[in-house]
N, C-alpha and C positions, 0 to 999 in steps of 0.2 A: 504494500499500500505505498509505503513513503518513496519506494523508488519511483512509482507512479507519478506523485506529486513531484520530485526531483525533475522527473522529465518534463512536466508540463513548465515548471518554472525553468528549466532550461530553453525550451521553445520559445517562451514568451519573450525571455531575456532577448534572443536572437533576432525575434521579429522586429524590436525596437521600432515597431509603430504606436506603442501603447505609452503612454507618459508613466513616470516609475510611480508615482502616488496611485493610479487606478492599476497597475501591476502588484503594488503592495496590499491594497485593498481585498485585490483579487486571492492572492496568496493568502491573506489572512482570512478572508471568508472560506476558503477550501479547507483549511488547515482547523477551523472551528468545526466544520462540517463533518469532516473524518475523526475528529476526535470525539465529537457528542455521539455520532452514529456508531461508533465501537464501544462506547461508557455501556458500562453494566447495568443492566435492568434489574431493581429487585423485583423478586416474585412474591407479591404480597399477596395472600389467599383473600378470595372475596369471602362474605359473610357466610355462606353455605360450606366453604371449605374450612374456615374458622370452626364452624360448628362439627363438622366431622372431624377436625383435629382434637377438638376438646373431647366429643364423644370417645374417640380414641384412646387421648390418656387416660379419661376416665376409667374405660374397660379395661386397662391395663393397671388399674390402681393408683393411676398418677390422681392426687385430688389436691385442688388448690381452691380455697374459700377466698373470695375477693370481698373484702369489709371496707364499705364505704363510709367516711368521716367526714365532717367539717372541719375546717382549720381551729375555730374555737371550743370543739368536742373535749370532753374530758378522755384523755389516751391513758389515763393510770392503769387500767385494767387489760389492755392491751397483751403483755404479756402472759398474763394468767390466762386469757381467753384462747391466746396462741397455744399454750402447754395443754388447756383442756382439749382442743380438736388436734393437738398433735397424738394424742392417745388413741385416735381413730385413723390415724395415718392421714391427717389432712393439714397440709400446709395452709400457713394463712397469709395473705398478703393485704396490707392497708392502704386503702388509696385515698386521697383528698378528695372531696366533694368540694367545687368551688362554688361562692356563691354566684347569681346571676349575673352579675358584672363582670366575671371573672371566668367565663366559661372556656375553657380551653377548645381550639380548633377542632370539631370532630370529622368536618367534612373532608379530611384527608383520609386516603385509602387505609392506611396502617392504623389509625385511631378506629376507625369503623370494625376492622379485623378483629383487634383487640377487644373491643366491647363485644363482637358476637361470642369470641372465646369466653370471655369472663361469664356473660350471660349462661350460655350452656353449661358452663362447668358448675355455676351456682345452682343452678336447676337441677344439674345431677346430684347433687351434694343432698339438697332438700328432698328430691325424689327418692334417695336411696336410704337417707337417715331419718326422713320424718319432718314435718313441718315444725314440728315443737323441738326438734332437736338443736336447733340453734339458740333457741330462747332460753333453752335448761342449760346449754353450754355458758351462755353469757351469766345466767344466775349463778352457777357453779362457780364461773370465773369472778364474780364480785364477791362471793363468799371469801374464795381462796385469797384474793388481794386483801380484802379487808383484815384478814387473819395476819398476813404477811406485814402489815402496816406497823 
């Protein structure tokens, strides 16, 4: 590819019909085109693929629960909650919920894919362990956290 570019540059220099600025613009534009067309594209799964990936991870026993919290929410019981779910082989990831004025850009494909994965994983955990499981785990975590103070 680079050899082809050099050949074109040599041809244009020998023509001497184009002013140097036009030639320079042509070379720079061609270079940008070559480098951007060879750029590695990220393979971001769409929502359906993210659901399938979450289901596959879940079926293999890889449980991740995503807990959403506001910036000003009390996080003192997080460690106890994490340890309570760890007993069931569930990893907990705490995510910050942003107020309406600070909403992150969910329009990009990567964020959409992550949200689909999180939703499916959380639904799978609630389905497998029951809807009251997380509430009782929070209650147990509060008791454990209260004893550790």
